[in-house]
MARVO-941304 format. One record per residue: x, y, z of N, C-alpha, C in turn. Coordinates in steps of 0.05 Angstrom, whole numbers, plus 5000, padded with zeros to 4 digits. Layout:
<recs>
XYZXYZXYZ
...
</recs>
This chain:
<recs>
558553125129556852895120556752625126
554652415133556352275149557152075132
558851875147559651715132559951475151
557551335144557251055145558050825140
558650645170560150355158559050125142
560849915143559349735137557649575156
558149655185556349505200552949725204
553749895200551750055193549649965177
550749905153549249825125547149655140
549649395150548049145157546149105167
546949285186544349325213541849435208
542049695188539849785165538749595157
540549545139538449295123537349105136
538448985158536148775179533648895191
534349205197532449335207529749405184
530349425161528749455142526849255139
529148875130527448645127525448635158
526548705182524548685200521648855193
522348985190519049235178518449205163
518649045145517548835123515048735134
515448625169514348325166511548485174
511348795185508748925187506948915160
507248845142506648935119503448925111
501948705127499648695125498448805152
500048985174498648905197498449235208
500449405201500649635205498649885194
498249785173496050015161494750185186
493950395186494950655167497550755179
498350585201501850655199504150575186
506050675184508050625165509850335182
510050295162512850015170514750115186
516250035214518850055214519649855237
521849865227523849635239527149865255
526449655281529049865298530749515304
533849575307535449425315538249535331
537849495365539249605378542349345370
544249555377547449305380549349515385
550749435401553849475405555849375393
556649525369558249405341555949245336
558049075321556048885313554148685324
554548725346552648465360550448665368
548048465356545648585371544748535386
542548715408542348645435539448645429
538748645423535148835421533748835376
531848785385529948835354527448815357
526848925330523248915343522449065315
519649055309518349195282516049255296
514649475280511549585293509749405281
507949275297506248995288503449155280
502449285303499849385290498949675300
497649765288496650185305495850105327
496250295347495150195368497550045382
499149965373499849795383503949885393
505149735402508149875412509649935390
511250065385512850145368515149975365
516049945342519149755343520649775356
521550105373523550195388522850085409
519749985426519849945440519549695445
518949555429520049235426522849125423
524249335410527249325415528749355439
527649645458528449615480528049375501
526249375497524549135516526348885513
527048775493528348585484530948725487
532848905487535348985501535948975529
534049105541534149145567536649325582
538049275599540049475601542049545588
542149295573544749265548543949515528
540849655527541249985518542850165513
543850135532544650365549548150325529
547950605516551350705508551250525477
548350325469548450165445548050515426
547550375402546350485374544150385367
541850545362539450465353538750495325
539150255310538250305273534950335277
533750585263531450505259531450625223
528650555218528750535186526050885179
525250855206524051195208524651345227
524051545225524251785247523551665278
524151695309522451665326520651825328
517351735332515651945337516452145364
515552375359515752525395513252595401
510952535389508652595402507352335426
505652455441503252265439501052245428
500752005418498651895405497451565418
496851465405495751145422497751095439
501351195437503551035450504951195458
506051255478508451495484509951545464
511351755458514451795435516051645442
516951545427519351285415522551455422
522051765415524351915425525151855447
522851915469523951925501524251625504
523351475495523851225507527451205501
527551175477531051185467531951345486
532251555492532851795513534951575529
531351585553531451345576532851235580
532751025554534750755562536850845551
537551035552541051155545542551085529
540850995507542050955482543551185468
546551175454548351335450548451455427
546351375403547051365371544451225367
543851415342540951365337541651335301
541351195292542051195258538751155247
538451325233536151345219535551285195
534051125177533951235143532651465137
530951525145529551795132527351885155
526952115151526252335172523052225166
520652275184518052155177516752425171
515552495155514152715142510952755152
510252625172507252625189507652895200
505653035198506853285221506753235244
505753105267506053155291509452945294
510552935272513452895285515552915264
515952915235516553175218519753305225
521053205241524053265257523953305285
521853205295521653245324522153115340
522152805333523952615349526552625340
527152775327530252805314531353015334
530453285336531253455360531153355387
528753195393529753095418532052965428
532252835412534252585417537152795418
537352945396538953115393539753285421
537653455435537653645455537953435489
537553175485538652945500541852885499
542752985477545552955477546252625457
544452575444545352265430545552355406
547852225384548952255361545552175346
545752355323543052315303545052325275
544652035260545352095235543251935225
542652145208540152075179540752035142
539451785142539451875106541051475096
541951355116541951135100540050975100
540450815073538650715061536250825048
536151085052534251205058532151185025
532051065002531950974981530150784989
531650485002529650215002528250345030
529050625046526650555067524150745055
524550865038522251005027520250784999
520950674983520350394978518150224994
519350195009518050045039515550215045
515350515046512650515064512450725039
511750745016511550784984508150914997
506350825002504150874997503251125030
504350975049503951155065505051435068
507751445049508951725044507251845025
505151715006503951764984501851975001
500651795020498652025035499152295051
501652255061502752385074503752655063
505852575034506152745027504052875000
502352704981501952774956498152794968
498152724989494152734998493052594982
494452314968492652134961494351844966
493451604967494151364965495451304945
498151054945500050994925497250844910
497350854888494550624867496950454853
495750214862496649954841494749834832
494549784801493049684780493449504770
491149204776492148954776490648804741
492748774735491648724709493048444700
490248314685491848004678490647904652
492547904629491747804609493947604597
492747514566494347434543496347514532
497747314521501147534510499447704485
497247704475495747904457494748044474
495248124494493848364520490848374514
489548094524486548134527486247974558
483948124566482847964597480547864592
479347814571476247654574475747564543
474047364543473047404511470647594503
469647624488469247834472465247814493
464947484508462647444517463347564550
465247704560465647744584468247454594
467547164584469446904599471947024601
472146994631474647014630476746854651
475446614662476046374676478046204662
480346074674481846344686484046304663
484346564662487446714652489746554654
490046654679492646554699492646334708
494746234713494546064730494246004767
494345814784494745754811496545974821
498445914811500746124825500046404826
499246444804498846814793497146834818
494646734819492146844831493146784854
494246554869494946664899497446874904
498846984887500547244888499247424892
496847384867494947734869493847654898
493447574920492347454950494047624966
495847614961499147794972498748124971
498248074952498548414945495648514955
493548354948490348484962491548504993
492548355006493048315033494748595046
495948715027497248895042496649195039
494949185018492349395017491549495034
490149735033488549925051486349845040
485249885011483449845000483749734977
481049524967480949414939478649534929
479349664905477149904891476549734861
474249684860472749694830470649784819
469149754804467949844783464649784788
461949944784460049694782460249604759
461449674741461549404719462249174716
464549154734465848974748463848744767
463048914784461048784808458548684795
457748824777455348774763455548414751
457548474731459048294720458547934726
462147974745462647784763460747734795
459747954803459247924842461947734851
463948014856466047824861466547884900
468347734903469247854935470548014945
471548104926474448324927475348284966
475648064973477647984997480347904987
481647985008484247805001484247585030
485647455006485047125020487847035014
490847085028492846985031492246675044
494246465043494546205052494946225070
496646395082497246465099498546745120
498246635145499146965155496447215162
497847365187495647545195494847745175
492347925178492748115160489848265176
490048505164487948625169485548675147
483948675143482448655114482048915105
482348815072481749105062479249175057
479349495068476049495054475349605025
473549455019471849464994471449714980
471649684959470050014957469250054927
467150084917465850004897464750234887
465550324867464550584847462250584836
460050714841458050624835455350804846
455751094821454351314823451851334817
450251004815447051054810446650774825
448650704850447350494872446850254859
447850114835446049934816446849684828
449049654844449649394856448849334884
447349314897446849254919445149104917
444148974902443748654903445748464895
447748514894450248354880451548284913
451048134940450948194955453348044968
454747864943458647704959460347934961
460148204963461748414958461348594984
459948445005459048505028459148305044
459848035034460147805047462447875068
463647675092465047715104466047825126
468547945131468648115157469648345147
470348425120471648645113469448815103
469149065109468049305105467949345082
465949475078464449555047464149755038
465350005020464650295019462850334995
460550424992459650464963460350694961
460850894938461951134933459851224910
458751414916456651444897455651794893
454051774868453252084866450952224886
453052454888451752644915449052734919
447952724888444952744878443852574893
444752324899442952064908443452054937
440951994952441151894975441351724985
443851655004444951335004442151165026
441650905017439050725025438650735052
435950865058435550915082435250555092
435450405084435550055090438449995101
438249975120440849805131441749515127
445549615111445349375094448649235114
448448975125450748875142453649025127
454749105141458149205131458449345119
455649525103456349725080456850045089
457650085082457250495094457150545060
456550935063456251105031457051335043
457451355015459751635019459051704995
458452024983458252154957461052254952
461352184922464352254916463452454891
464552704891463152914860464052724832
463252724818462852784789463352934775
464152954751465153064733462753064711
463353224697461453324663459853144659
461452924658461252754636459252434660
459152504678457452404700459552214713
462052214698464152014718464652074745
466252004756467252004777469052194776
470252354799472052634795474052394807
475852224791477652024802479652094834
480352344824482252554836481652564861
479252634858477052764888476752394913
476352284894476152034906478751904917
480551914908483251854920483952014943
482752234945482452444961481152424986
479252204984476752155002478751955009
478551754997481151505013482851545023
484851785022486551885032486551895065
483952135052482152225083481351955108
480851715092480051605105482851415126
484951415111487751335116488351145100
488051085084487751005066491250915052
492350775055496050765041496350715022
494950435011495550334978492050284978
492150344946488750144929490350034916
488949824922489449604896487049574877
487149644863484949604842484349384818
482549354825480649034807478249104788
478749134764477049314757477449324726
474549354706474149264677477049534665
476849524639478849604622477449834622
476150004623473950264620475850444646
475050374672475450404695479550474694
479950234688483050254690484850474668
483450334653484150644636483850904636
481650984651481751234656481951294687
483051094700485651264721488251314714
488451164687491851154680490851424663
489851514651489451774636488452054657
488251924685488252184697490952234713
492452004705494752034720495552014750
493451734761493451714790495351384790
495451254766496650994765499950994782
500550884810503350824804505050644794
502750424803503750134789501750014780
503149804759500749674742502249334744
500549234756501248954769500748824742
502048714728501148514704501948224702
499948064701500247804707499647714674
502147584659501547564632501847254625
498947084622499146814609500846744586
501546504578502946384556500246244544
498746394527496246434510494846684493
493646614473492646754456490146804451
488146994465485046974459484047124439
485747314413485047414385483547644395
483247744367483548204364479748254380
478347994380475248054394475048024419
476547934428477547874460477848184475
477348254498476848504507479648554520
480548794510482948944520484348994548
486548944548487649164589486449384592
485949564571486049774587484449914556
481950094569480250234548480950644550
479550624520479750964533482151094524
484250984528486951204526486951374495
485451344477485651524463487951534449
490951314443492951344430492051264401
493451504385493151454353496151464340
497951594362499851674342502851544363
504551484354507051374369507851634400
507351814387508652024414506452024439
504551894433502151904448502451634471
503851484460503951254472504351274505
504051114525505051134545507750954556
509551114568512150954567511750824596
512750684607514050524638515350264638
516650354654519150234671517949994678
520049834668519949534693520849524717
519849554739520549574762521649184772
521049044763520348724776519048584752
520448294754519348144734519447844754
517147644750518447374752516647164749
517046944749515446724734513746674759
512146604762509446504767507446194762
509245894757507845774741508745854718
506445834705507545884675507946104670
505446274681505546604679507746814683
508147064670510747274681508547474694
509447494710509047794724510448014724
509548234723511048454720509148684728
511348764744511149014764511949334745
510349484735510649724720509749934724
512550184723511650444736510650664709
509650764713509851054694512351214688
513951134669515751274670516251624680
</recs>
């Protein structure tokens, strides 16, 4: 079993921080960071910036130049071993003459999955795997979900009052939370591959469903509208801007012959009750290379996703106000009647955003 040094931990932590810089731009690829060092001296570093562009190892090797020879390369994910849109990074490390590669984890992508490590070892390079693996998995939880489970990671965003209400009985909800919380939501939207909502929400709010972070480069997430009967086509704001829009509809319907700028249509299977088969919807999005789905929808759809066991994270913003028992709930349709039926959640993160509290929760 490998015995990693304090320097190994320090430099892998640096590589993980670098990898995180690509959170808004690398999809559908994973985020990867690389640090090349002689002992504690860093001679090159880099991160994967966008799909189709150079990988983290290439940037780090370019920065290191001849000093890569005999060095240790710290990578947050197994170097690739196949020719895709770029040449194999494992070969680049071999050609540069690195002596040792420390990787946080293997890459489960079928075209890699151990192949990169095998190439490195065949070339006589020392390879050690598993340093800060939990942090590396958390960094790329969406990518790993798509590859290993065949579905994206799903994050449901909710904003409510202290008494668990999201809107008044007449639908009024602007604004429950403050500016800081609303700006934070844009950060989460920007990292998602898709922003998903339902027909009821689109009809009621005519939302843009776009990411609008205050600064930073990002790839516009795909806007996904679950609309079995295609009732929302008159709500044009969801098609405005550069972000693409996908309408999922009943297979019995024919997609409109009318061309709608920025819009695409796809059939998704329904259940016997006429509602979407949400597991099939997630598989459909995974097939499109979506790693993370950010859900902003009404209580019925959010409740259905939770009931279906598809919610990986709940992003809950709580405002310090009371809205009363006639206001609309956070989630609907859970059918909870006894304490044994309650849904247990684990708190992964808490922070204050202005006057509002943000909780990141995961089903226990």
